[in-house]
All heavy atoms as an XYZ file, in Angstrom:
913
protein
N      11.804     14.352     -4.570
C      12.293     12.986     -4.903
C      11.318     12.314     -5.823
O      10.094     12.414     -5.659
C      12.365     12.226     -3.588
C      12.860     10.817     -3.778
C      13.038     10.134     -2.439
N      13.589      8.811     -2.717
C      13.761      7.928     -1.820
N      13.452      8.180     -0.552
N      14.277      6.748     -2.097
N      11.834     11.648     -6.817
C      10.999     10.938     -7.815
C      10.877      9.477     -7.460
O      11.730      8.912     -6.775
C      11.620     11.104     -9.193
N       9.770      8.906     -7.852
C       9.516      7.525     -7.617
C       9.424      6.812     -9.014
O       8.851      7.340     -9.935
C       8.188      7.261     -6.878
C       8.167      7.814     -5.531
C       7.541      9.079     -5.266
C       8.719      7.166     -4.439
C       7.529      9.612     -4.013
C       8.693      7.726     -3.181
C       8.080      8.887     -2.962
N      10.008      5.636     -9.116
C       9.800      4.829    -10.283
C       8.507      4.009    -10.042
O       8.287      3.558     -8.914
C      10.989      3.864    -10.450
C      10.894      3.069    -11.745
C      12.127      2.204    -11.948
O      13.243      2.645    -11.633
O      11.977      1.079    -12.428
N       7.677      3.896    -11.060
C       6.433      3.256    -10.821
C       6.026      2.265    -11.875
O       6.349      2.466    -13.063
C       5.316      4.332    -10.742
N       5.362      1.195    -11.487
C       4.674      0.311    -12.417
C       3.189      0.649    -12.225
O       2.678      0.689    -11.087
C       4.910     -1.162    -12.007
C       6.338     -1.615    -12.234
O       6.978     -1.044    -13.152
O       6.794     -2.524    -11.567
N       2.505      0.868    -13.332
C       1.111      1.311    -13.268
C       0.178      0.183    -13.644
O       0.390     -0.512    -14.655
C       0.914      2.523    -14.186
C      -0.559      2.953    -14.169
C       1.816      3.663    -13.777
N      -0.827     -0.032    -12.834
C      -1.909     -0.969    -13.094
C      -3.198     -0.231    -12.964
O      -3.304      0.827    -12.397
C      -1.838     -2.214    -12.180
C      -0.589     -2.945    -12.392
C      -1.996     -1.833    -10.723
N      -4.278     -0.799    -13.505
C      -5.564     -0.052    -13.521
C      -6.614     -0.563    -12.570
O      -7.636      0.060    -12.366
C      -6.138      0.004    -14.963
O      -6.344     -1.399    -15.390
C      -5.257      0.734    -15.890
N      -6.372     -1.682    -11.942
C      -7.323     -2.306    -11.004
C      -6.580     -2.718     -9.707
O      -5.439     -3.130     -9.787
C      -7.988     -3.531    -11.627
C      -8.816     -3.248    -12.873
C     -10.092     -2.456    -12.527
O     -10.600     -2.595    -11.448
O     -10.490     -1.686    -13.409
N      -7.258     -2.613     -8.590
C      -6.617     -3.028     -7.308
C      -6.022     -4.397     -7.327
O      -4.872     -4.655     -6.857
C      -7.760     -2.923     -6.280
C      -8.643     -1.878     -6.840
C      -8.577     -2.068     -8.314
N      -6.675     -5.371     -7.947
C      -6.173     -6.750     -7.950
C      -4.931     -6.892     -8.839
O      -4.142     -7.796     -8.630
C      -7.235     -7.762     -8.409
C      -8.311     -7.951     -7.382
C      -9.632     -7.745     -7.692
C      -8.014     -8.277     -6.065
C     -10.640     -7.923     -6.773
C      -9.020     -8.454     -5.109
C     -10.347     -8.241     -5.463
N      -4.743     -6.027     -9.798
C      -3.543     -6.054    -10.609
C      -2.305     -5.687     -9.779
O      -1.201     -6.090    -10.110
C      -3.687     -5.082    -11.804
C      -4.703     -5.578    -12.837
C      -4.923     -4.606    -13.973
O      -4.232     -3.537    -14.010
O      -5.823     -4.849    -14.810
N      -2.511     -4.890     -8.713
C      -1.404     -4.569     -7.820
C      -0.970     -5.847     -7.118
O       0.282     -6.039     -6.908
C      -1.793     -3.538     -6.785
N      -1.875     -6.751     -6.780
C      -1.512     -8.024     -6.139
C      -0.640     -8.813     -7.104
O       0.397     -9.342     -6.714
C      -2.792     -8.812     -5.745
C      -2.427    -10.168     -5.154
C      -3.631     -8.016     -4.744
N      -1.079     -8.883     -8.351
C      -0.349     -9.652     -9.359
C       1.073     -9.080     -9.526
O       2.017     -9.837     -9.629
C      -1.081     -9.620    -10.683
O      -2.368    -10.176    -10.496
C      -0.363    -10.409    -11.742
N       1.196     -7.747     -9.532
C       2.502     -7.106     -9.697
C       3.398     -7.478     -8.499
O       4.600     -7.793     -8.757
C       2.353     -5.610     -9.772
N       2.886     -7.480     -7.272
C       3.674     -7.844     -6.109
C       4.055     -9.335     -6.185
O       5.180     -9.704     -5.812
C       2.973     -7.491     -4.803
C       3.639     -8.060     -3.624
C       2.782     -6.020     -4.680
N       3.179    -10.162     -6.720
C       3.473    -11.566     -6.789
C       4.587    -11.900     -7.746
O       5.210    -13.002     -7.665
C       2.184    -12.353     -7.244
C       1.144    -12.458     -6.162
C      -0.134    -13.075     -6.672
O      -0.506    -12.970     -7.837
N      -0.851    -13.772     -5.794
N       4.921    -11.015     -8.662
C       6.003    -11.283     -9.597
C       7.364    -11.335     -8.980
O       8.331    -11.798     -9.557
C       6.071    -10.204    -10.749
O       6.409     -8.925    -10.131
C       4.754    -10.083    -11.489
N       7.450    -10.843     -7.702
C       8.748    -10.819     -7.023
C       9.464     -9.515     -7.161
O      10.519     -9.403     -6.608
N       8.921     -8.577     -7.919
C       9.553     -7.262     -7.987
C       9.546     -6.676     -6.613
O       8.566     -6.771     -5.887
C       8.756     -6.376     -8.963
O       8.766     -6.998    -10.280
C       9.418     -5.005     -9.075
N      10.663     -6.067     -6.210
C      10.767     -5.519     -4.876
C      10.276     -4.041     -4.879
O      10.951     -3.187     -5.456
C      12.220     -5.642     -4.397
C      12.617     -7.066     -4.251
C      14.046     -7.204     -3.920
C      14.349     -8.713     -3.830
N      15.728     -9.020     -4.073
N       9.150     -3.867     -4.263
C       8.576     -2.506     -4.182
C       8.806     -1.912     -2.799
O       8.653     -2.595     -1.800
C       7.071     -2.584     -4.426
C       6.736     -2.977     -5.860
C       6.344     -4.284     -6.139
C       6.749     -2.055     -6.851
C       6.018     -4.655     -7.459
C       6.404     -2.405     -8.170
C       6.066     -3.705     -8.446
O       5.726     -4.070     -9.755
N       9.169     -0.629     -2.781
C       9.230      0.097     -1.522
C       7.848      0.513     -1.066
O       7.577      0.690      0.135
N       6.970      0.712     -2.053
C       5.623      1.123     -1.725
C       4.645      0.772     -2.803
O       5.023      0.542     -3.949
N       3.364      0.615     -2.435
C       2.333      0.304     -3.338
C       1.224      1.369     -3.154
O       0.709      1.501     -2.000
C       1.737     -1.088     -3.085
C       0.486     -1.376     -3.983
C       2.790     -2.172     -3.299
N       0.865      2.100     -4.162
C      -0.221      3.071     -4.122
C      -1.399      2.433     -4.827
O      -1.288      2.080     -6.004
C       0.175      4.352     -4.840
C      -0.962      5.380     -5.050
C      -1.479      5.878     -3.670
C      -0.485      6.496     -5.930
N      -2.489      2.310     -4.088
C      -3.753      1.838     -4.693
C      -4.656      3.040     -4.758
O      -5.149      3.587     -3.822
C      -4.424      0.738     -3.835
C      -3.448     -0.506     -3.783
C      -5.722      0.351     -4.446
C      -3.950     -1.603     -2.841
N      -4.855      3.498     -6.026
C      -5.748      4.651     -6.267
C      -7.038      4.098     -6.907
O      -6.963      3.488     -7.955
C      -5.063      5.615     -7.191
C      -5.857      6.857     -7.456
N      -6.603      6.985     -8.647
C      -6.116      7.958     -6.730
C      -7.231      8.145     -8.615
N      -6.962      8.714     -7.472
N      -8.121      4.269     -6.224
C      -9.370      3.702     -6.729
C     -10.611      4.578     -6.333
O     -10.584      5.246     -5.291
C      -9.555      2.293     -6.172
N     -11.673      4.477     -7.108
C     -12.859      5.246     -6.754
C     -13.604      4.514     -5.574
O     -13.281      3.332     -5.279
C     -13.725      5.190     -8.005
C     -13.262      3.971     -8.740
C     -11.805      3.820     -8.397
N     -14.539      5.186     -5.022
C     -15.315      4.665     -3.877
C     -15.935      3.299     -4.206
O     -15.934      2.373     -3.407
C     -16.386      5.640     -3.464
C     -17.212      5.191     -2.265
C     -18.206      6.177     -1.767
N     -18.870      6.845     -2.847
C     -19.117      8.219     -2.811
N     -18.743      8.962     -1.836
N     -19.743      8.728     -3.847
N     -16.394      3.123     -5.437
C     -17.032      1.837     -5.796
C     -16.057      0.651     -5.846
O     -16.534     -0.498     -5.892
C     -17.779      1.959     -7.139
C     -16.867      2.230     -8.306
C     -17.694      2.347     -9.576
C     -16.745      2.576    -10.773
N     -17.472      2.631    -12.005
N     -14.783      0.918     -5.730
C     -13.776     -0.133     -5.752
C     -13.145     -0.387     -4.372
O     -12.137     -1.057     -4.269
C     -12.662      0.158     -6.770
C     -13.143      0.275     -8.184
C     -13.093     -1.030     -8.847
C     -13.437     -0.839    -10.316
N     -13.212     -2.053    -11.100
N     -13.750      0.175     -3.314
C     -13.143      0.054     -1.986
C     -13.063     -1.383     -1.553
O     -12.014     -1.798     -1.010
C     -13.954      0.936     -0.964
C     -13.560      0.531      0.462
C     -13.635      2.385     -1.168
N     -14.072     -2.145     -1.831
C     -14.027     -3.627     -1.441
C     -12.854     -4.315     -2.086
O     -12.148     -5.110     -1.484
C     -15.311     -4.293     -1.693
C     -16.387     -3.909     -0.756
C     -17.642     -4.656     -1.009
N     -18.725     -4.098     -0.142
C     -19.917     -4.601     -0.017
N     -20.229     -5.699     -0.689
N     -20.837     -4.037      0.723
N     -12.633     -4.053     -3.383
C     -11.542     -4.661     -4.048
C     -10.184     -4.165     -3.487
O      -9.243     -4.950     -3.377
C     -11.574     -4.320     -5.539
C     -12.713     -4.994     -6.288
C     -12.767     -4.633     -7.731
O     -11.726     -4.272     -8.313
O     -13.865     -4.662     -8.300
N     -10.132     -2.892     -3.122
C      -8.905     -2.322     -2.522
C      -8.599     -3.031     -1.192
O      -7.435     -3.325     -0.857
C      -9.007     -0.821     -2.359
N      -9.678     -3.236     -0.374
C      -9.469     -3.930      0.898
C      -8.922     -5.358      0.671
O      -7.967     -5.755      1.329
C     -10.784     -3.981      1.702
C     -10.719     -4.945      2.888
C     -11.199     -2.558      2.175
N      -9.503     -6.053     -0.264
C      -9.026     -7.420     -0.563
C      -7.593     -7.387     -1.102
O      -6.783     -8.254     -0.795
C     -10.005     -8.104     -1.577
C     -11.347     -8.364     -0.973
C     -12.347     -8.846     -1.985
O     -12.149     -8.744     -3.201
N     -13.437     -9.407     -1.499
N      -7.299     -6.368     -1.918
C      -5.907     -6.242     -2.477
C      -4.933     -6.017     -1.278
O      -3.817     -6.625     -1.235
C      -5.792     -5.163     -3.479
N      -5.271     -5.119     -0.349
C      -4.379     -4.868      0.788
C      -4.162     -6.130      1.610
O      -3.023     -6.456      2.000
C      -4.981     -3.799      1.685
S      -4.947     -2.139      0.967
N      -5.238     -6.902      1.815
C      -5.142     -8.124      2.570
C      -4.231     -9.125      1.851
O      -3.540     -9.920      2.549
C      -6.518     -8.761      2.769
C      -7.266     -8.152      3.892
C      -8.438     -9.012      4.336
N      -9.187     -8.301      5.340
C     -10.454     -7.887      5.182
N     -11.070     -8.127      4.083
N     -11.026     -7.172      6.113
N      -4.268     -9.175      0.533
C      -3.466    -10.120     -0.186
C      -2.003     -9.681     -0.276
O      -1.124    -10.485     -0.192
C      -4.013    -10.306     -1.609
N      -1.776     -8.380     -0.350
C      -0.397     -7.868     -0.497
C       0.387     -7.917      0.821
O       1.530     -8.267      0.868
C      -0.413     -6.396     -1.047
C      -0.868     -6.440     -2.514
C       0.990     -5.770     -0.952
C      -1.203     -5.028     -3.039
N      -0.287     -7.592      1.926
C       0.437     -7.436      3.202
C       1.220     -8.722      3.563
O       2.368     -8.549      3.972
C      -0.563     -7.066      4.307
C       0.046     -6.865      5.669
C       1.296     -6.001      5.704
N       1.027     -4.650      5.292
C       1.931     -3.878      4.628
N       3.085     -4.339      4.329
N       1.599     -2.644      4.304
N       0.706     -9.906      3.460
C       1.534    -11.083      3.851
C       2.677    -11.360      2.905
O       3.626    -12.040      3.258
C       0.564    -12.253      3.851
C      -0.783    -11.705      3.678
C      -0.686    -10.322      3.163
N       2.627    -10.796      1.699
C       3.664    -11.061      0.683
C       4.799    -10.040      0.730
O       5.867    -10.316      0.136
C       3.068    -10.995     -0.715
C       2.147    -12.177     -1.033
S       1.693    -12.127     -2.801
C       0.617    -10.698     -2.845
N       4.558     -8.843      1.281
C       5.528     -7.811      1.092
C       5.554     -6.891      2.296
O       4.488     -6.595      2.912
C       5.163     -6.973     -0.133
O       5.975     -5.878     -0.292
N       6.680     -6.319      2.575
C       6.890     -5.283      3.604
C       6.667     -3.883      3.000
O       6.760     -2.907      3.750
C       8.249     -5.350      4.217
C       8.420     -6.599      5.032
C       9.832     -6.719      5.583
N      10.292     -5.471      6.114
C      11.552     -5.246      6.492
N      12.444     -6.164      6.336
N      11.916     -4.117      6.998
N       6.356     -3.804      1.743
C       6.209     -2.503      1.117
C       5.085     -1.690      1.765
O       4.100     -2.298      2.244
C       5.827     -2.704     -0.367
N       5.299     -0.395      1.833
C       4.238      0.466      2.387
C       3.133      0.475      1.407
O       3.290      0.535      0.201
C       4.799      1.877      2.560
N       1.880      0.396      1.954
C       0.693      0.412      1.138
C      -0.072      1.694      1.460
O      -0.418      1.942      2.614
C      -0.210     -0.813      1.374
C       0.536     -2.106      1.132
C      -1.455     -0.703      0.531
C      -0.223     -3.351      1.577
N      -0.375      2.476      0.416
C      -1.121      3.683      0.561
C      -2.331      3.611     -0.306
O      -2.212      3.341     -1.514
C      -0.282      4.963      0.234
C      -1.165      6.194      0.278
C       0.904      5.101      1.141
N      -3.544      3.843      0.227
C      -4.759      3.912     -0.538
C      -5.143      5.332     -0.727
O      -5.089      6.152      0.199
C      -5.906      3.148      0.183
C      -7.197      3.326     -0.521
C      -7.553      2.551     -1.612
C      -8.118      4.346     -0.147
C      -8.746      2.713     -2.280
C      -9.297      4.490     -0.833
C      -9.623      3.704     -1.894
N      -5.563      5.676     -1.926
C      -5.975      7.025     -2.284
C      -7.166      7.029     -3.175
O      -7.289      6.141     -4.022
C      -4.844      7.818     -2.886
N      -8.093      7.927     -2.926
C      -9.278      8.089     -3.785
C      -9.603      9.528     -3.948
O      -9.525     10.340     -2.995
C     -10.460      7.326     -3.172
O     -11.576      7.468     -4.010
N     -10.038      9.905     -5.176
C     -10.533     11.248     -5.361
C     -11.910     11.465     -4.706
O     -12.300     12.572     -4.397
C     -10.664     11.555     -6.891
C      -9.311     11.549     -7.582
O      -8.329     11.967     -6.985
O      -9.230     11.079     -8.729
N     -12.608     10.342     -4.494
C     -13.939     10.404     -3.846
C     -13.758     10.439     -2.318
O     -12.770      9.960     -1.785
C     -14.700      9.092     -4.179
C     -14.927      8.905     -5.687
O     -15.071      9.921     -6.381
O     -14.901      7.760     -6.134
N     -14.784     10.974     -1.664
C     -14.836     10.927     -0.222
C     -15.126      9.557      0.168
O     -16.154      8.926     -0.293
C     -15.839     11.885      0.327
N     -14.292      8.935      1.010
C     -14.485      7.550      1.480
C     -15.014      7.584      2.898
O     -14.487      8.323      3.738
C     -13.172      6.781      1.404
C     -12.575      6.761     -0.012
C     -13.374      5.322      1.866
C     -13.419      6.162     -1.082
N     -16.038      6.806      3.165
C     -16.624      6.768      4.533
C     -15.567      6.315      5.553
O     -14.704      5.515      5.231
C     -17.830      5.813      4.581
C     -18.972      6.265      3.732
C     -20.107      5.274      3.783
N     -19.575      3.921      3.464
C     -20.271      2.833      3.370
N     -21.534      2.848      3.668
N     -19.776      1.692      3.002
N     -15.745      6.809      6.775
C     -14.798      6.426      7.850
C     -14.743      4.924      8.007
O     -13.647      4.379      8.205
C     -15.211      7.100      9.139
N     -15.858      4.244      7.955
C     -15.842      2.775      8.133
C     -15.025      2.085      7.052
O     -14.290      1.121      7.307
C     -17.261      2.193      8.178
O     -17.959      2.616      6.982
C     -18.019      2.609      9.370
N     -15.090      2.603      5.831
C     -14.296      2.021      4.730
C     -12.797      2.343      4.914
O     -11.957      1.478      4.652
C     -14.769      2.552      3.364
C     -16.125      1.966      2.978
O     -16.439      0.847      3.424
O     -16.873      2.641      2.230
N     -12.479      3.533      5.394
C     -11.058      3.835      5.645
C     -10.527      2.922      6.716
O      -9.410      2.453      6.638
C     -10.951      5.339      6.069
C     -11.216      6.294      4.925
C     -10.752      7.739      5.256
N     -11.266      8.253      6.531
C     -12.409      8.920      6.639
N     -13.187      9.151      5.606
N     -12.777      9.349      7.869
N     -11.329      2.675      7.742
C     -10.901      1.757      8.812
C     -10.644      0.379      8.248
O      -9.662     -0.257      8.555
C     -11.920      1.739      9.945
C     -11.922      3.066     10.692
C     -11.689      0.548     10.894
C     -13.083      3.325     11.624
N     -11.553     -0.147      7.385
C     -11.373     -1.465      6.782
C     -10.120     -1.500      5.962
O      -9.399     -2.559      5.998
C     -12.579     -1.813      5.901
C     -13.817     -2.104      6.683
N     -15.051     -2.043      6.125
C     -14.024     -2.429      7.980
C     -15.974     -2.327      7.051
N     -15.334     -2.517      8.167
N      -9.822     -0.435      5.235
C      -8.559     -0.385      4.437
C      -7.336     -0.480      5.300
O      -6.382     -1.218      5.062
C      -8.550      0.883      3.551
C      -9.662      0.722      2.487
C      -7.195      1.130      2.975
C      -9.995      2.035      1.809
N      -7.337      0.307      6.418
C      -6.229      0.289      7.337
C      -6.095     -1.061      8.044
O      -4.951     -1.592      8.174
C      -6.332      1.468      8.334
C      -6.212      2.839      7.704
C      -6.665      3.892      8.678
C      -4.821      3.098      7.232
N      -7.201     -1.643      8.444
C      -7.202     -2.949      9.093
C      -6.709     -4.048      8.139
O      -6.135     -5.005      8.562
C      -8.584     -3.347      9.644
C      -8.990     -2.521     10.831
C     -10.416     -2.844     11.288
O     -11.266     -3.311     10.534
O     -10.693     -2.589     12.442
N      -6.879     -3.840      6.852
C      -6.447     -4.832      5.864
C      -4.961     -4.751      5.592
O      -4.425     -5.597      4.860
C      -7.253     -4.601      4.575
N      -4.304     -3.745      6.129
C      -2.841     -3.687      5.991
C      -2.294     -2.425      5.375
O      -1.078     -2.271      5.237
N      -3.201     -1.525      4.947
C      -2.681     -0.232      4.402
C      -1.994      0.574      5.474
O      -2.385      0.526      6.614
C      -3.792      0.554      3.782
N      -0.980      1.292      5.099
C      -0.226      2.188      6.051
C      -0.850      3.545      6.111
O      -0.641      4.270      7.107
C       1.244      2.201      5.650
C       1.901      0.908      5.749
O       2.147      0.483      6.896
O       2.169      0.299      4.682
N      -1.596      3.939      5.096
C      -2.226      5.263      5.069
C      -3.378      5.252      4.095
O      -3.415      4.392      3.217
C      -1.190      6.341      4.662
C      -1.538      7.729      5.159
O      -2.693      7.948      5.613
O      -0.699      8.630      4.998
N      -4.307      6.193      4.292
C      -5.474      6.248      3.493
C      -5.855      7.706      3.256
O      -6.016      8.435      4.270
C      -6.602      5.517      4.174
S      -8.143      5.432      3.265
N      -5.982      8.161      2.034
C      -6.331      9.545      1.699
C      -7.625      9.467      0.850
O      -7.748      8.607      0.004
C      -5.272     10.215      0.925
C      -3.924     10.440      1.559
C      -3.019      9.272      1.296
C      -3.341     11.696      1.037
N      -8.518     10.436      1.103
C      -9.697     10.470      0.220
C     -10.218     11.863      0.101
O     -10.003     12.693      1.010
C     -10.785      9.505      0.798
O     -11.361     10.079      1.979
N     -10.894     12.101     -1.005
C     -11.528     13.369     -1.297
C     -10.620     14.474     -1.549
O      -9.901     14.949     -0.655
N     -10.568     14.948     -2.776
C      -9.724     16.090     -3.135
C      -8.239     15.884     -2.868
O      -7.661     16.557     -2.011
N      -7.615     15.031     -3.617
C      -6.188     14.734     -3.421
C      -5.344     15.938     -3.824
O      -5.560     16.489     -4.889
C      -5.792     13.478     -4.201
C      -6.353     12.180     -3.772
C      -5.842     11.108     -4.676
C      -6.049     11.866     -2.363
N      -4.369     16.206     -3.004
C      -3.320     17.158     -3.400
C      -2.085     16.377     -3.637
O      -1.637     15.572     -2.819
C      -3.115     18.128     -2.162
C      -1.995     19.099     -2.416
O      -2.281     20.180     -2.951
O      -0.820     18.743     -2.052
N      -1.467     16.561     -4.827
C      -0.325     15.757     -5.195
C       0.892     15.916     -4.290
O       1.640     15.028     -4.066
C       0.036     15.962     -6.683
C      -0.944     15.360     -7.609
C      -1.836     16.123     -8.313
C      -1.009     13.969     -7.712
C      -2.731     15.521     -9.220
C      -1.940     13.357     -8.559
C      -2.807     14.154     -9.285
N       1.067     17.141     -3.782
C       2.202     17.312     -2.821
C       1.973     16.478     -1.595
O       2.893     15.819     -1.094
C       2.328     18.787     -2.570
C       3.528     19.105     -1.661
C       3.775     20.552     -1.555
N       4.829     20.803     -0.613
C       4.886     21.805      0.246
N       3.937     22.712      0.219
N       5.880     21.937      1.072
N       0.734     16.548     -1.048
C       0.449     15.774      0.133
C       0.582     14.287     -0.150
O       1.114     13.533      0.688
C      -0.977     16.076      0.673
C      -1.347     15.241      1.863
C      -2.795     15.404      2.318
O      -3.593     16.021      1.616
O      -3.079     14.891      3.414
N       0.034     13.847     -1.304
C       0.142     12.437     -1.660
C       1.625     12.001     -1.715
O       1.977     10.969     -1.155
C      -0.543     12.176     -2.993
C      -0.486     10.764     -3.533
C      -1.143      9.770     -2.565
C      -1.157     10.697     -4.889
N       2.435     12.764     -2.348
C       3.848     12.434     -2.370
C       4.496     12.359     -1.030
O       5.293     11.434     -0.759
N       4.203     13.295     -0.159
C       4.722     13.272      1.195
C       4.204     12.045      1.977
O       4.964     11.419      2.745
C       4.383     14.539      1.957
C       5.121     15.801      1.478
C       4.514     17.045      2.096
C       6.583     15.694      1.784
N       2.940     11.720      1.821
C       2.405     10.566      2.543
C       3.010      9.255      2.042
O       3.259      8.377      2.843
C       0.854     10.521      2.342
C       0.150     11.686      2.924
C      -0.420     11.385      4.298
N      -1.395     12.363      4.667
C      -2.593     12.080      5.182
N      -2.966     10.849      5.355
N      -3.399     13.043      5.508
N       3.226      9.166      0.744
C       3.899      7.956      0.235
C       5.291      7.880      0.735
O       5.721      6.793      1.264
C       3.883      8.015     -1.337
C       2.462      7.834     -1.895
C       4.781      6.884     -1.870
C       2.368      8.086     -3.369
N       6.018      8.945      0.672
C       7.404      8.935      1.172
C       7.397      8.574      2.708
O       8.201      7.697      3.080
C       8.024     10.324      1.032
C       9.393     10.447      1.542
C       9.943     11.859      1.320
C      11.305     12.030      2.046
N      11.753     13.408      1.908
N       6.539      9.158      3.491
C       6.545      8.852      4.929
C       6.176      7.396      5.188
O       6.731      6.778      6.066
C       5.555      9.837      5.634
C       5.699      9.821      7.127
C       7.084     10.262      7.585
O       7.801     11.023      6.928
N       7.461      9.855      8.762
N       5.205      6.927      4.434
C       4.829      5.513      4.559
C       5.928      4.538      4.246
O       6.121      3.519      4.879
C       3.596      5.224      3.776
O       2.441      5.889      4.235
N       6.654      4.861      3.198
C       7.801      4.025      2.826
C       8.918      4.034      3.922
O       9.419      3.003      4.313
C       8.403      4.441      1.493
C       7.400      4.083      0.376
C       9.731      3.749      1.212
C       7.737      4.716     -0.985
N       9.177      5.222      4.410
C      10.211      5.368      5.477
C       9.811      4.614      6.730
O      10.621      3.944      7.337
C      10.532      6.852      5.732
C      11.402      7.011      6.986
C      11.183      7.474      4.508
N       8.576      4.806      7.169
C       8.158      4.243      8.446
C       7.390      2.968      8.333
O       7.207      2.212      9.324
C       7.263      5.231      9.235
O       6.126      5.506      8.474
C       8.008      6.504      9.517
N       6.935      2.581      7.090
C       6.039      1.446      6.975
C       6.688      0.099      6.787
O       6.014     -0.889      6.893
N       7.958      0.086      6.478
C       8.622     -1.218      6.301
C       8.689     -1.921      7.637
O       9.397     -1.510      8.541
C      10.016     -1.049      5.698
N       7.923     -3.000      7.758
C       7.861     -3.715      9.018
C       7.974     -5.181      8.705
O       7.624     -5.611      7.634
C       6.587     -3.369      9.735
C       5.319     -3.664      8.961
C       4.088     -3.283      9.798
N       2.927     -3.577      9.089
C       2.120     -2.712      8.495
N       2.439     -1.441      8.542
N       1.057     -3.103      7.859
N       8.366     -6.011      9.695
C       8.428     -7.423      9.400
C       7.109     -8.078      9.206
O       6.140     -7.665      9.800
C       9.146     -8.001     10.660
C       8.919     -6.927     11.735
C       8.767     -5.658     10.980
N       7.069     -9.056      8.344
C       5.874     -9.867      8.130
C       5.949    -11.009      9.101
O       6.967    -11.743      9.147
C       5.805    -10.339      6.669
C       4.599    -11.243      6.453
C       5.707     -9.180      5.706
N       4.878    -11.260      9.835
C       4.871    -12.302     10.809
C       3.962    -13.401     10.385
O       2.898    -13.183      9.773
C       4.386    -11.759     12.187
C       5.194    -10.618     12.737
C       4.584    -10.090     14.022
C       6.615    -10.908     12.904
N       4.318    -14.662     10.701
C       3.408    -15.789     10.405
C       2.342    -15.891     11.514
O       2.328    -15.025     12.416
C       4.202    -17.068     10.223
C       4.913    -17.542     11.508
O       4.552    -17.081     12.626
O       5.814    -18.377     11.396
N       1.479    -16.892     11.463
C       0.431    -17.004     12.440
C       0.944    -17.198     13.837
O       0.233    -16.847     14.753
C      -0.489    -18.188     12.022
C      -1.257    -17.913     10.730
C      -2.128    -19.119     10.310
O      -2.275    -20.069     11.123
O      -2.628    -19.067      9.176
N       2.117    -17.703     14.007
C       2.677    -17.879     15.338
C       3.438    -16.645     15.834
O       4.020    -16.668     16.905
N       3.429    -15.582     15.039
C       4.124    -14.374     15.476
C       5.627    -14.365     15.134
O       6.362    -13.491     15.571
N       6.101    -15.325     14.352
C       7.477    -15.376     14.001
C       7.735    -14.638     12.712
O       6.946    -14.701     11.765
C       7.916    -16.887     13.812
C       7.694    -17.679     15.018
O       8.151    -17.284     16.115
N       6.988    -18.778     14.884
N       8.909    -13.978     12.639
C       9.261    -13.212     11.418
C       9.449    -14.107     10.253
O      10.070    -15.176     10.312
C      10.520    -12.441     11.713
C      10.997    -11.569     10.527
C      12.294    -10.806     10.929
N      12.995    -10.425      9.764
C      12.690     -9.435      8.951
N      11.631     -8.741      9.163
N      13.456     -9.114      7.964
N       8.836    -13.727      9.119
C       8.968    -14.417      7.852
C       9.787    -13.583      6.901
O       9.746    -12.391      6.968
C       7.586    -14.493      7.185
C       6.708    -15.673      7.489
C       5.401    -15.600      6.785
O       4.397    -15.688      7.421
N       5.370    -15.362      5.487
N      10.567    -14.275      6.054
C      11.217    -13.512      5.018
C      10.207    -13.410      3.828
O       9.347    -14.261      3.681
C      12.509    -14.178      4.563
O      12.196    -15.430      3.961
N      10.288    -12.297      3.137
C       9.369    -12.107      2.038
C      10.056    -11.200      0.978
O      11.066    -10.570      1.281
C       8.051    -11.492      2.514
S       8.232     -9.889      3.187
N       9.458    -11.186     -0.219
C      10.049    -10.303     -1.252
C      10.119     -8.867     -0.681
O       9.242     -8.382     -0.028
C       9.022    -10.352     -2.360
C       8.321    -11.679     -2.172
C       8.337    -11.868     -0.666
N      11.227     -8.244     -0.932
C      11.378     -6.846     -0.505
C      12.150     -6.714      0.812
O      12.352     -5.639      1.330
N      12.543     -7.856      1.437
C      13.208     -7.773      2.720
C      14.513     -6.980      2.598
O      14.943     -6.402      3.559
C      13.572     -9.170      3.269
C      12.399     -9.696      4.148
O      11.486     -8.930      4.402
O      12.526    -10.876      4.526
N      15.152     -6.989      1.422
C      16.415     -6.319      1.312
C      16.196     -4.914      0.718
O      17.151     -4.231      0.459
C      17.396     -7.110      0.446
C      16.898     -7.373     -0.918
O      15.660     -7.146     -1.204
O      17.687     -7.844     -1.783
N      14.983     -4.455      0.610
C      14.681     -3.087      0.132
C      14.668     -2.170      1.330
O      14.022     -2.408      2.330
C      13.346     -3.036     -0.591
C      13.009     -1.606     -0.912
C      13.378     -3.882     -1.849
N      15.427     -1.091      1.232
C      15.409     -0.095      2.286
C      15.028      1.234      1.699
O      15.303      1.529      0.502
C      16.745      0.021      2.987
O      17.763      0.323      2.005
C      17.123     -1.262      3.735
N      14.410      2.053      2.480
C      14.025      3.416      2.025
C      14.857      4.399      2.800
O      14.890      4.321      4.034
C      12.519      3.617      2.262
N      15.456      5.316      2.124
C      16.222      6.356      2.790
C      15.453      7.649      2.724
O      14.872      7.931      1.695
C      17.605      6.491      2.128
N      15.463      8.385      3.816
C      14.779      9.701      3.760
C      15.419     10.592      2.685
O      16.596     10.529      2.471
C      14.977     10.270      5.149
C      15.581      9.199      5.998
C      16.002      8.116      5.096
N      14.509     11.345      2.044
C      14.780     12.216      0.906
C      16.014     12.910      0.767
O      16.408     13.474     -0.115
């Protein structure tokens, strides 16, 4: 299965792309270890705006504590060190299929957000 993609070069540019209102089924943030903090901040910013699955990937080995921060910030999956494109594609697909979840406000009530009408169908 092929994915249509908008490509940006920095984690914060992904936030800007989501803010445009384009409905994404998934967001892949691919960044080196030195950009992990920016990736965490991008995940935190994207999660309240979109139900899109967020996958972080890095060619570098990312420390367990950084992977935990990325997941806590709203990413649905995190891959690091020696990426295999087949695995990456499967992880993205799986995150899109299972990752679409409702966005809740501070009171725990469901919010509508961009992408609410986007559905992912298994391959």
